N, C-alpha and C positions, 0 to 999 in steps of 0.2 A: 504494500500500500504506500510506503514511503516514496516510491518512484512513480506512483500513478499520476499521470498528467491529466489535463483537462479533457482531452479527447477520450482517454480511457474511462474517465469519470462519466462522460456523457453516454458512452456505450453501456456502462454498468447501469445508469439510470433508465435507459431504454429497456434493458432486460428486466429491471425491477418493475417498470410500468406494465410489462406484459404479463406479470403474475396476477394482475387485477382485471376483473370483468365487471361491467355495470349493466343493470337493466335500464330500460327506458323509465322516465319518471311516470308514476301512476298516481291517481287520486288516492288520498288517504283512506277512503272507504274500501279500497281493494285489499287492505292489509289487516291481519289479525294475528294475535299470539294465542295459540291453543295447543294443548297437549305437549308443551315443551318445544314447539316448533313455530317458526315464522311462516305464515301461509299468505300467499298473494297470487291471484289470478291462476289458480290451479297448481301453483308451485308450492313446494314445502321444503324448508331447510331447518335442520336441527339447531336449537339455541344452546350450543355447548358452553361450557364454563368460560372459556376465553372470550367467546363472542359476547356472552352476557356481560362480562367485565368491561369490554370495549364500549358496548352500547350504553351501559349505565354511566360510565365515565363521560361519554359524549354529552349526556344530558345533565352532567354535574351532580349525579346522585351520590350519596355518602357511601363510597365504596368500602371504607374501613368497617362500616357497620354492616352493610349488606353481605359482604363476603363471608361473614360468620353466621348468617341466617340461612334458612332453608332455600332450596332451589325454587320452591313454589312461591315464596315471598319475592324472590328476585324476579321471577316471571310475572308476578302480579304488578311489580313496580314498572317493568318494561311495558306491560300491556297498557297501564295507565298513561305513561309518558307517550306511547305511540298514539293512543286515542286522543290525547290532548294536543297533538300536533307538534310535540317537541322535536320530532325528527323532520319537520316540514309538512306542508299541506299536500305536496306531491313528491313523496320520497322516491329514492332510487335504492335498490338493493345492490350491495357490492360484495362480490366473492373474491377470495384469493386462493388460487390453485383448487378451485371447485368447492371451497368451504365458505360459509357465511363469515364475512369480515366486519361489515358495518352497514348501517342504513344512512344514506347521504341525503342532504337537502337538495331536492331537485330544482329549487328556486334560485340557487346560486351557481355562478360560473366556477368551475373547478379546473385547475391546471395540473397536468401531469408533472412528475419530477423532471423529465427530459425537456418539456416545454420551458420550464423555469430556467434550467441550465442553458438551454439554447439561447434564450433571451439574454442571459448574462454574457455568454460568448459573443453574441452579436454586438453588445454594448462595448466590450473590451477589444474586439477585433484581434489584431496580432498579439496584444498583451496577454490574451488568454493562453497562448502557447507556453508562456513562462510560468503558469500556475502549477503547483503540485499540491497534493492532498496531505494535509497534516493530520486530520481526523475526519472520520465519516461514521455516522450512526443512523440507523434506520429502525424506528420503533413505532408500531401502531400506525403505519402509513405516514409518519412524519420523518422527513429527511433533514439531518443536521450536518453541515459541512464546515470545515475550517481549511481554507486554501491560502497558501502563501506564495509570494513571488520573489525570485532572486533580484528582479529589477527594482523592488521596493525594500531595500535593506539599508541599515545604518549602524555604524559602530558607536555605541553609546560612550564607551571609554575603551582603552586598549584591550583587545581580546574579547570584548563583550558586544556581540553583534545581535541585532534583532531584525527579523523579517516581518513585513506587513502584507496583508492580503484581505480576504473577505470571509466573514462568517455568514453563512446562508442557512436559513431555517424555513422550510416549506412543509406545511401540513396539507396533504392532498385531499383528505376527506374531513378535516377538522374545521373549526370556525376561526382558527388563528390565522392572521394575515401573514403573508410571506415577508420575511425580513432579510435585508442585505446590509451588513454592518461591518465596521472595521474589526479586523483580527490582527493581533501582533504576537509574534512567537520569538522568544528569547532562546538562542541556540545553545548558550553555555550550560543551561540547566533544563531545557525543554519546557520552560514555563510558557503558558499562553494566556492572553487576556482578550476580552471582547469589549469594544466600546459601543454601548447602546446609547443612542442620542434621543433626547426628549424633544417632543414636537414644539415646545415653547420657543425654541431657538432655531432649529435647523430646517423647519418645514417638513416635507414628506420624508418619513423614515421607514415606512412599511406600506404595503399595498392595502387598498380598501376593497373588500369583497363587493362584487357587483351582481345584481340579479340577472338571471338568464334572459330576461326580456329587455335588458338594456341594449340599446343600439351599439354594435361593435364591442360588446362586453369583454370578450376574450382578448381582442386586439388592444383594448385600453388597459387591461390588466398587464399584458406583456410589455406594453409601453411604460407602465409604471415601474416594472422591474428593470427595464433598460435604464430609465432615468435614475433610479435608486443606485444601480451599479455604477453609472458614470459619476454621480456625485460622490459616492463613497470612495471610488478609486482616485478621484482628483484630490481628495483630502488626505490621502495616506502619507505623502511626504511631509506636509506641515505637521501632521500628528506625530510622526517619527521625531521631528525636530523638537516638538514640545516634550516628548518623552525624554529625550536627551537632556533637556533643561532641568528635569526633575532631579538628575544626579548632582546638580549644583545648588539645589534648594535645601538648606538645613532644616532638620525637623527633630523634634523629640518623638521618636518613632513609637514608643510605648503609648504615649499620650495620643498621637495621631490615630493609631490603630483602635484605641479605646473609643475615641470620638466618632470614628467612622463606623464602627460596629454599632454604636448606640444610634447613629443616624439611620442605619439600615435595620434597626430594631432586632439586633442579634445580641445575645447575652455577652457581657464582658467579664463574667465570673472567672476567677483564677483558682486553681486547686491549691488547697492549703498545704498539702504534703509534697508539692513539687512535681507530682506526676503529670504527664502530658495527657489530659483528658478533654478539657473544655476547648471551645473554639479559640479563646484567647491564649490558652496554653500552647496550642498548636502553632498559632501565628508567631508568638514570641520565640518558640523553639526554632521555627523556620528562619526568623530574622537573625538569630544567633548563628545558625548554620550558614547563612549568607554572608556573615562577617560583621554583624552588628553595626551596620552603616547608618549613621544618624542623618539620613536625607529622605526626601520623599520617594526617591527611587528605591531606597532600602525598604520602606513601608510597602510600596507597590510590589516588590519582589517577594516579600513575606506573604502577601495575599495570594499572588499568582502561584507561588511554590506550593502552598497548601491546596489551592484550588486545582492544580494540575496533577499532584502526586499523592495526596493523602487518601488512600483507599479505605481508611477507617471512616470516612465521611460518605454520605450518599452522593450520587451523581448530581442531585438537585442542589445539595449544599455546596459542592465543589463549583458548580456552575455559578452559583450566586457569588462566591468569592472571586471568581474570574471577572464577573461583571463589576463587582465592587472595586477590584484593582483597576479596571478600566476607567471608572468614575474618578478615582483618586489620581490616576496618572494624568488626566486632562482637566483636573480641577482648576488649574491655573488659567485655562481658557474659558471654561464655563462649568458652573455647578448651581443647581437650584433645587428646591424641594421636589419638583416634578421628576428630576433625574432619579431619585431614590424609588419612585413608584415603578421604575423599570426592572427592579430586582425581582427575580422569579420566586422568591420565597420570603416569608416573614410572618409575624403574628397578625398582620393586617389582612392576610389572605381570607377569602370567603370561607364561611363555615364548612361548606361541602368540600372545599379544597383541603382544608386543614385535616379533615377526617380521612381523606384519601392519602395524605402525606404525613405519616405519623412520626417521622424522625424528629428528635428534639432539636430546637433551634440552637441551643448552646453546645450541642454535641457531647454533652456530659456523660452519656451512656454508651458512647461508641469508643472502641479501642483503636489505637493508632495502627 
């Protein structure tokens, strides 16, 4: 995967797209849940455990609660959500390799993974040839990519080189908008960070879902992705320069980390016995491993080191630290309360989301 280029990635996305099949959109009255199966227009598909989980998550049902309840209760919940139109008034049934995958809103334009990547490639032109895959993850129909370019690199200080590129998130059948954002990768320790930009300053930072009856709906969505890509790509070099400036900004790193965890609504508790268990313990340990540098760059590297490498944390927690590192790295350019709303976890999450994501915010119960 380390040598996978953009054309390889596009071929992989096309193969992934071929695993899915969709029915035509049908009126809601054509669907029912009965006998542990989804029945529509003479067709019948079993509602297996994994499919039930995906469907319940799609309507933001409390998964942590329902997974410990009976199958009949889960089916009753699905039946009610379906009848209430929570999967749309004209749903489409999606199968993957012949098995029920999800129920999709027939009223919204959907883009395949390869269509999104092709639009990114169109926007970058020849620059796409220099992209390589740093990370790729496909879960539940959502594709997440971290791409870096040798043409967008900078030496922060002697021997410490970072590469920049794109973080792409596309959910083919979910309600989440497609995102194209800055990704920065530090070669010396394989740390990565994502810069998510708030709409209060930068304008469009993600696509807006469009209805299927919108004139040129798909073409407009693809154009949004091209514009997102072009804007993000244009900003990479100035952002690398800003990152280098953080290495000359003095900081009381322990205090900075505490303040930023508090702003992100993450616990700053420290273990009394010196063991590395809490989030703050992990960050301070990483900072010391990085050389205890009292600069903003030192604080950023502590966040990204734990976010990239601490497998004792959930992927959700690590991702939030990567985002927080991105906010801190560019706080000299822009930071506002809205920026912190972009973090993907926190105690402010909706109740249903909290129940689906049971990991402790302070990581106090997770071993390193």
